[in-house]
Legacy VTK file of the C-alpha trace (Angstrom):
# vtk DataFile Version 3.0
C-alpha trace
ASCII
DATASET POLYDATA
POINTS 180 float
17.181 -22.044 -28.124
16.830 -18.849 -26.172
13.040 -18.905 -26.369
11.107 -18.976 -23.130
8.440 -21.561 -22.483
4.862 -20.383 -22.909
3.292 -19.338 -19.628
0.520 -21.375 -18.126
-2.580 -19.465 -17.096
-2.871 -21.765 -14.084
0.612 -20.796 -12.892
-0.163 -17.087 -13.372
-3.444 -17.464 -11.487
-1.815 -19.276 -8.561
1.013 -16.743 -8.454
-1.445 -13.831 -8.650
-3.617 -15.278 -5.888
-0.509 -15.756 -3.780
0.439 -12.113 -4.289
-3.066 -10.985 -3.363
-2.975 -13.127 -0.216
0.438 -11.680 0.680
-0.844 -8.134 0.123
-3.938 -8.729 2.270
-1.771 -10.308 4.961
0.502 -7.260 4.947
-2.555 -4.987 5.266
-3.734 -7.063 8.238
-0.353 -6.872 9.982
-0.148 -3.122 9.305
-3.591 -2.572 10.843
-2.663 -4.588 13.949
0.624 -2.738 14.378
-1.081 0.605 13.797
-3.551 -0.089 16.600
-0.761 -1.243 18.948
1.344 1.861 18.290
-1.637 4.161 18.910
-2.482 2.382 22.175
1.153 2.385 23.364
1.538 6.082 22.537
-1.539 6.973 24.613
-0.325 4.832 27.539
3.143 6.403 27.486
1.745 9.938 27.356
-1.066 9.981 29.955
-0.899 13.761 30.441
-1.475 14.509 26.751
-5.173 14.572 25.816
-4.944 13.077 22.308
-1.430 11.651 22.284
-0.349 10.243 18.938
2.798 9.845 16.901
3.293 12.276 14.073
3.085 11.004 10.527
6.672 12.169 9.967
7.941 10.283 13.016
6.197 7.095 11.871
7.487 7.551 8.338
11.062 8.208 9.501
11.222 5.108 11.708
9.624 2.866 9.096
11.959 4.089 6.359
14.996 3.826 8.648
14.101 0.201 9.375
13.541 -0.507 5.677
16.843 1.150 4.785
18.776 -0.936 7.311
17.063 -4.151 6.158
17.774 -3.359 2.484
21.387 -2.401 3.234
22.031 -5.593 5.206
20.334 -7.729 2.523
22.278 -6.078 -0.315
25.542 -6.439 1.562
24.834 -10.080 2.511
23.963 -11.038 -1.080
26.849 -9.079 -2.579
24.552 -6.808 -4.574
25.458 -3.527 -2.867
28.680 -3.045 -4.794
27.030 -4.088 -8.083
24.141 -1.689 -7.527
26.422 1.254 -6.825
28.568 0.390 -9.835
25.499 0.122 -12.070
24.192 3.562 -11.108
27.674 5.053 -11.684
27.854 3.458 -15.114
24.288 4.446 -16.040
23.493 7.850 -14.471
20.036 7.838 -16.090
19.171 4.787 -13.974
20.246 6.673 -10.849
18.006 9.588 -11.844
15.086 7.205 -12.437
15.664 5.648 -9.015
15.715 9.127 -7.464
12.457 10.078 -9.216
10.876 6.831 -8.026
12.048 7.532 -4.461
10.526 11.038 -4.539
7.253 9.649 -5.881
7.306 7.087 -3.100
7.702 9.851 -0.516
4.623 11.642 -1.834
2.613 8.409 -1.698
3.890 7.685 1.813
2.758 11.111 2.999
-0.825 10.194 2.130
-0.559 6.724 3.677
1.013 7.949 6.910
-1.498 10.787 7.190
-4.265 8.191 6.963
-2.524 5.944 9.508
-2.080 8.698 12.091
-5.406 10.496 11.659
-7.850 7.608 11.157
-8.434 4.064 12.354
-7.172 0.881 10.745
-10.470 0.219 8.946
-10.166 3.506 7.040
-6.583 2.661 6.057
-7.651 -0.790 4.888
-10.503 0.719 2.846
-8.193 3.293 1.266
-5.510 0.753 0.324
-8.036 -1.728 -1.057
-9.725 1.010 -3.085
-6.359 2.121 -4.465
-5.510 -1.433 -5.495
-8.835 -1.910 -7.275
-8.554 1.463 -9.040
-5.026 0.501 -10.148
-6.346 -2.785 -11.518
-9.165 -1.130 -13.463
-6.839 1.634 -14.727
-4.342 -0.978 -15.915
-7.116 -2.859 -17.741
-8.184 0.297 -19.584
-4.647 1.524 -20.275
-3.262 -1.694 -21.720
-5.568 -3.994 -23.716
-3.405 -7.033 -22.891
-4.339 -6.521 -19.218
-8.056 -6.893 -19.976
-10.132 -8.361 -17.177
-12.370 -11.379 -17.670
-16.003 -11.470 -16.527
-15.149 -12.894 -13.093
-12.537 -10.201 -12.490
-14.953 -7.450 -13.552
-17.506 -8.985 -11.205
-15.027 -8.848 -8.324
-14.165 -5.212 -9.062
-17.866 -4.374 -9.297
-18.522 -5.994 -5.916
-15.774 -3.921 -4.310
-17.103 -0.693 -5.830
-20.676 -1.598 -4.862
-19.590 -2.229 -1.256
-17.721 1.083 -1.163
-20.726 2.890 -2.620
-23.017 1.281 -0.050
-20.637 2.271 2.751
-20.568 5.892 1.538
-24.350 6.004 1.161
-24.839 4.554 4.631
-22.424 7.088 6.136
-24.139 9.949 4.284
-27.598 8.861 5.449
-26.392 8.406 9.029
-24.868 11.894 9.011
-28.127 13.347 7.666
-30.106 11.820 10.544
-27.730 13.369 13.107
-28.139 16.806 11.571
-31.976 16.590 11.649
-31.987 15.564 15.336
-29.800 18.495 16.384
LINES 1 181
180 0 1 2 3 4 5 6 7 8 9 10 11 12 13 14 15 16 17 18 19 20 21 22 23 24 25 26 27 28 29 30 31 32 33 34 35 36 37 38 39 40 41 42 43 44 45 46 47 48 49 50 51 52 53 54 55 56 57 58 59 60 61 62 63 64 65 66 67 68 69 70 71 72 73 74 75 76 77 78 79 80 81 82 83 84 85 86 87 88 89 90 91 92 93 94 95 96 97 98 99 100 101 102 103 104 105 106 107 108 109 110 111 112 113 114 115 116 117 118 119 120 121 122 123 124 125 126 127 128 129 130 131 132 133 134 135 136 137 138 139 140 141 142 143 144 145 146 147 148 149 150 151 152 153 154 155 156 157 158 159 160 161 162 163 164 165 166 167 168 169 170 171 172 173 174 175 176 177 178 179
């Protein structure tokens, strides 16, 4: 009694693949929305040469929408009161939540800078690279998160593609400089 059932590797794999698919889908939707917002901003500001939303404006509206959605969800499920009570009872948890929120802001600054200053392909490359680096870091940091040969192969393919992309960009830039 009280012991959990052993996990099945098949269930973990299916769940993990589902999470990866969800993450890639979210990246796709973000890229589409990013392109639509940039196009709409230029159309609504025809007199401004390089019209674009500021990273802080984008961040504020996104976080406001997330806050409202979280507030409504917490209220609808009855968890708002419990959450507030919990953080009152355990002030250390409230401080940890605050530290996490501040860390999130710093991360968002980098993401929203990338969104506003570059195209969706750059954002997709940056987020994918971050995810792969996080995976490799986790494998080195905790032995129980070790990657198998197939997973190392996948990580290697991603890094090889990124390296090729950087090399190609570097070589292309070198040719432009020689022609000038």
